[in-house]
C-alpha positions in Angstrom: -2.6 -13.6 37.6 -6.4 -13.1 37.3 -8.3 -10.5 35.3 -9.5 -8.9 38.5 -5.8 -8.2 39.4 -5.2 -6.4 36.1 -5.1 -2.7 36.7 -3.0 -1.4 33.8 -1.4 -2.1 30.4 1.5 -4.0 32.0 -0.8 -6.3 34.0 -2.7 -7.3 30.8 0.6 -7.9 29.0 1.8 -10.2 31.8 -1.5 -12.2 31.8 -1.3 -12.4 28.0 2.2 -13.8 28.1 1.1 -16.4 30.6 -1.7 -17.6 28.4 -0.3 -17.4 24.9 2.3 -19.7 23.3 5.5 -17.8 22.8 5.4 -17.4 19.0 1.9 -15.8 19.2 2.7 -13.6 22.2 5.9 -12.4 20.5 3.9 -11.6 17.3 1.9 -9.1 19.4 4.7 -7.9 21.6 7.5 -7.7 19.0 8.6 -5.1 16.6 11.2 -4.4 13.9 15.0 -4.8 14.1 16.3 -3.7 17.6 12.8 -2.4 18.6 14.1 1.0 19.4 11.1 2.8 17.9 8.8 0.4 19.7 10.2 1.6 23.0 10.5 5.3 22.0 6.8 5.4 21.1 5.9 5.3 24.7 9.0 6.9 26.1 8.3 10.0 24.1 5.4 10.9 26.4 7.8 11.1 29.3 9.5 14.2 27.8 6.3 16.1 28.2 4.8 17.3 31.5 1.2 18.1 32.3 0.4 21.5 33.9 -2.8 21.2 35.9 -5.2 24.0 36.8 -7.3 23.9 40.0 -10.6 25.2 41.3 -12.3 24.8 37.9 -15.6 22.9 38.7 -14.9 19.5 37.3 -18.0 17.8 38.8 -19.3 16.7 35.3 -16.8 15.3 32.8 -17.4 15.0 29.0 -15.1 12.5 27.4 -16.7 12.6 23.9 -15.0 13.6 20.7 -16.0 14.0 17.1 -13.5 12.6 14.5 -14.0 12.0 10.8 -17.7 12.6 11.1 -18.1 10.1 14.0 -19.2 10.8 17.5 -17.3 8.8 20.1 -18.0 8.5 23.8 -14.3 8.0 24.4 -11.3 9.8 22.8 -9.6 6.5 22.3 -10.7 3.8 19.8 -9.6 0.2 19.0 -7.4 0.3 16.0 -7.7 -2.4 13.4 -5.3 -5.2 13.9 -4.7 -8.5 12.1 -5.3 -12.1 13.1 -7.3 -11.4 16.3 -8.7 -14.9 16.6 -5.2 -16.2 17.1 -5.1 -14.3 20.4 -8.5 -15.4 21.6 -11.1 -17.6 19.9 -13.6 -14.7 19.8 -11.2 -12.3 18.2 -12.8 -9.3 16.5 -16.2 -10.3 17.9 -15.0 -9.6 21.4 -13.4 -6.3 20.5 -16.4 -5.0 18.6 -18.8 -5.9 21.4 -16.6 -4.2 24.0 -16.1 -1.1 21.8 -19.9 -0.9 21.4 -20.5 -1.1 25.1 -18.2 1.9 25.6 -19.5 3.8 22.5 -16.2 4.0 20.7 -15.0 3.1 17.2 -13.4 -0.3 16.4 -11.5 -1.4 13.3 -11.5 -4.4 11.1 -8.4 -5.3 9.2 -8.0 -6.7 5.7 -6.2 -9.5 7.6 -9.1 -9.8 10.1 -10.5 -13.1 11.1 -14.2 -12.1 11.3 -16.1 -10.6 8.3 -16.7 -6.9 8.4 -20.4 -7.6 7.4 -21.0 -9.8 10.5 -19.6 -7.1 12.8 -21.5 -4.3 11.1 -24.8 -6.2 11.4 -24.3 -6.8 15.1 -23.0 -3.4 16.3 -24.0 0.1 15.4 -21.0 2.0 16.9 -18.7 3.5 14.3 -16.6 1.0 12.3 -13.5 1.6 10.3 -12.0 -0.8 7.7 -8.2 -1.0 7.2 -6.9 -2.2 3.9 -3.8 -2.4 1.8 -3.2 -1.4 -1.8 -2.9 -4.4 -4.1 -1.4 -4.8 -7.5 -4.8 -6.1 -8.6 -6.7 -2.8 -9.1 -10.0 -4.7 -9.5 -9.4 -6.2 -6.0 -8.9 -2.8 -4.5 -12.1 -1.6 -6.0 -14.0 -4.7 -4.9 -12.7 -4.2 -1.3 -14.0 -0.6 -1.2 -17.3 -1.6 -2.7 -17.7 -4.4 -0.2 -17.0 -2.1 2.7 -19.4 0.5 1.4 -22.2 -2.0 1.0 -21.6 -3.3 4.5 -22.1 0.2 5.9 -18.5 0.9 7.1 -18.2 4.6 8.0 -14.4 5.1 7.8 -11.9 3.7 5.3 -8.3 3.5 6.5 -5.6 2.9 3.9 -2.4 1.7 5.5 0.6 3.4 3.7 3.5 2.4 5.9 3.5 -1.3 5.1 4.4 -1.5 1.5 6.6 -4.4 2.6 6.8 -6.3 5.8 9.1 -5.1 8.6 12.1 -7.1 9.9 10.4 -8.7 12.9 13.2 -10.9 14.2 11.2 -12.4 17.1 8.9 -14.0 14.4 12.0 -15.2 12.5 13.4 -16.9 15.6 10.1 -18.7 16.4 9.1 -19.4 12.8 5.8 -17.6 13.3 3.8 -17.3 10.1 0.3 -18.0 8.7 0.2 -20.9 7.9 2.4 -21.9 10.8 6.0 -22.9 10.0 7.4 -23.1 13.4 11.0 -23.8 14.5 11.6 -26.5 17.1 11.7 -23.8 19.8 8.4 -22.4 18.6 6.7 -25.8 18.6 7.9 -26.4 22.2 6.1 -23.2 23.2 2.8 -24.6 21.9 3.3 -27.8 23.9 3.8 -25.6 27.1 0.5 -23.9 26.6 -2.0 -26.7 25.8 -5.1 -24.6 26.8 -4.5 -22.3 23.8 -4.2 -25.3 21.4 -7.4 -26.9 22.7 -9.3 -23.7 22.3 -7.9 -23.2 18.8 -8.8 -26.7 17.7 -12.3 -26.6 19.2 -13.3 -23.3 17.8 -14.4 -22.6 14.2 -11.9 -22.9 11.4 -9.4 -20.1 11.2 -9.9 -17.9 8.1 -9.4 -14.5 6.7 -12.9 -13.6 5.4 -11.8 -10.3 3.8 -9.3 -12.1 1.6 -10.5 -15.7 1.6 -10.6 -15.8 -2.2 -7.0 -14.7 -2.3 -5.1 -16.4 0.6 -5.4 -20.2 1.1 -4.8 -21.0 4.8 -3.3 -24.4 3.9 -0.3 -22.6 2.6 -1.1 -22.6 -1.1 -1.3 -20.5 -3.2 -0.6 -17.7 -0.8 0.7 -17.3 2.7 0.7 -14.1 4.8 4.4 -13.5 4.2 3.9 -13.9 0.4 0.8 -11.7 0.6 3.0 -8.7 1.6 5.8 -9.4 -0.8 3.8 -10.5 -3.8 0.3 -9.0 -3.7 0.9 -5.5 -2.4 1.8 -2.8 -5.0 5.1 -1.2 -4.1 4.6 1.3 -6.9 1.6 2.9 -5.1 1.6 6.7 -5.4 -0.5 9.7 -4.7 -2.4 9.5 -7.9 -3.5 5.9 -7.0 -4.7 7.1 -3.6 -6.5 10.1 -5.1 -8.5 7.6 -7.3 -9.4 5.6 -4.2 -10.5 8.7 -2.3 -12.8 9.6 -5.2 -14.1 6.1 -5.5 -14.9 5.8 -1.8 -16.5 9.3 -1.6 -16.7 9.4 2.2 -14.5 9.5 5.3 -11.1 8.3 4.1 -7.9 8.5 6.1 -4.3 7.5 5.5 -2.7 5.4 8.4 1.0 5.6 8.7 1.7 9.3 7.8 4.6 10.8 9.6 5.8 13.8 7.6 4.0 17.2 7.4 4.6 17.1 3.6 2.6 13.9 3.3 -0.1 15.2 5.6 -0.5 18.3 3.4 -0.6 16.1 0.3 -3.3 13.9 1.9 -5.4 17.1 2.5 -4.9 18.2 -1.1 -6.3 14.9 -2.6 -9.4 15.0 -0.4 -8.6 12.7 2.6 -10.6 13.6 5.7 -8.0 12.3 8.2 -4.4 11.2 8.7 -3.2 8.8 11.4 0.3 9.5 12.7 1.7 6.0 13.2 4.8 3.9 12.7 2.8 0.7 13.0 3.7 0.3 16.7 7.4 0.2 15.8 6.8 -2.9 13.6 8.0 -1.4 10.3 10.9 1.1 10.1 13.0 0.9 13.3 14.5 4.3 13.9 11.3 6.1 12.8 10.3 9.1 14.9 7.7 8.6 17.5 4.2 9.8 16.4 3.8 11.9 19.6 7.1 13.7 18.9 5.8 14.5 15.4 2.3 15.4 16.3 2.6 19.2 16.9 4.3 19.7 13.6 1.6 18.0 11.6 -1.3 19.6 13.5 0.3 23.0 12.8 0.6 22.1 9.1 -2.9 20.7 8.4 -4.9 20.6 11.7 -7.3 23.3 10.5 -8.1 21.3 7.3 -8.1 17.6 8.2 -8.6 15.5 11.3 -5.2 14.5 12.8 -5.2 11.3 14.8 -2.3 9.4 16.3 -1.6 5.9 17.5 1.5 3.9 18.6 2.7 3.8 22.2 -0.5 4.7 24.0 -0.6 2.9 27.4 -2.1 5.4 29.9 -4.9 8.0 30.1 -2.2 10.7 30.5 -0.8 9.7 27.1 -4.2 10.2 25.6 -4.6 13.6 27.2 -1.1 14.7 26.1 -1.9 13.8 22.5 -5.3 15.6 22.6 -3.7 18.6 24.1 -1.3 18.8 21.2 -4.2 18.8 18.8 -5.0 15.2 18.0 -8.8 14.7 17.5 -8.6 11.2 18.9 -6.0 8.4 19.5 -6.0 4.8 18.4 -4.6 1.9 20.4 -3.6 -1.6 19.4 -1.6 -3.5 22.0 -3.5 -1.8 24.8 -6.6 -3.9 23.9 -4.8 -6.9 22.2 -3.1 -8.0 25.5 -6.5 -7.7 27.2 -8.2 -9.7 24.5 -5.6 -12.5 24.8 -5.9 -12.4 28.6 -9.7 -12.7 28.8 -11.6 -12.1 25.6 -14.4 -9.6 25.6 -14.3 -9.3 29.4 -10.6 -8.4 29.1 -11.2 -5.7 26.4 -14.0 -4.3 28.4 -11.8 -4.0 31.5 -9.1 -2.4 29.5 -11.5 0.2 28.1 -13.1 0.8 31.6 -9.7 1.3 33.1 -8.7 3.7 30.3 -12.0 5.6 30.7 -11.5 5.9 34.5 -7.9 7.1 34.0 -8.9 9.7 31.5 -11.8 11.0 33.6 -9.8 11.1 36.8 -6.9 12.8 35.1 -9.1 15.4 33.5 -10.4 16.3 36.9 -6.9 16.6 38.2 -6.0 18.7 35.2 -8.9 21.1 35.9 -10.8 20.4 32.6 -14.3 19.1 32.2 -14.3 18.4 28.4 -11.8 17.4 25.8 -12.3 20.7 24.0 -10.8 22.5 26.9 -7.4 20.8 26.5 -4.7 22.8 24.8 -0.9 23.2 24.6 -1.2 25.5 27.6 -1.5 22.3 29.6 1.9 21.1 28.5 5.6 21.8 28.9 8.3 19.9 27.1 11.6 19.2 28.9 
């Protein structure tokens, strides 16, 4: 399959599977345990129907939204994800450039493979920085100060990954950083030599946000040990309140799923919450964010920006989430498959297709701006 033949999420996924060695594709594609939550994240949208209106003058369409103080030209942004240069040699550079072209936000992960400073210098569209809470409080402070100095607009603290999820596809292939592949996993790399050539010929793989703390040669710290040994499982609301005060800017919690937690986030001064179950990669059996969205919007929507991610594949998914009260939606796999398929050109095509879907669907819905969407447009089965 060629990029020109990619017309939707599933096409990008197919092309990514063709190009990536099995262990790396399954790292993107896989989820926790039986992957029930992974499937439910998207299936949940099918229980909700759109109710269009007609004869509403939809000649001019405005797709822009404002979320956490940022003006975005699209209501969907590229969520921060780890290890992007494993999927394509350009990694975060490709994603940031594509997001800039379409005027939307992109994220850099603590486990990102390009420095947040480099990306901030090259692109002026809104940038968010995702980080984890470490046992080393000085490290937490240093990470916030570094992001502030770089000019990052939005800080995202991930709170649903206090330990790694049980991702059995990775266990079967031996996927880890550094690689510790099983025989079956190694065979997959032999089958996809183009990926290996690109990996070897590109610059050395590193994690610039954590290069002082994780040694890619396997000592003293691997990615797996990073989650089990460096992250602070005693993190509590008082800890987060201190970070919110230290950052003194747009600060959101990523991985909130209960209305009680959303209310608490509001009380300690967060400016946003992201409903997310990490794309089904953490707690299998967790409720889908779309199914939980209305409850949380009703609880805190007038006080804090409510965002959701996990399961977004279509423009209609975006419109359903916005109609329930989300200020914007984030997507991960929707651009990661495209990145793996064709680098920056792939991410641009994914964003262009998503933009076209949202614009077309808004016309068919009879609305000309995101602000016109409401629950009157929806019916649940």
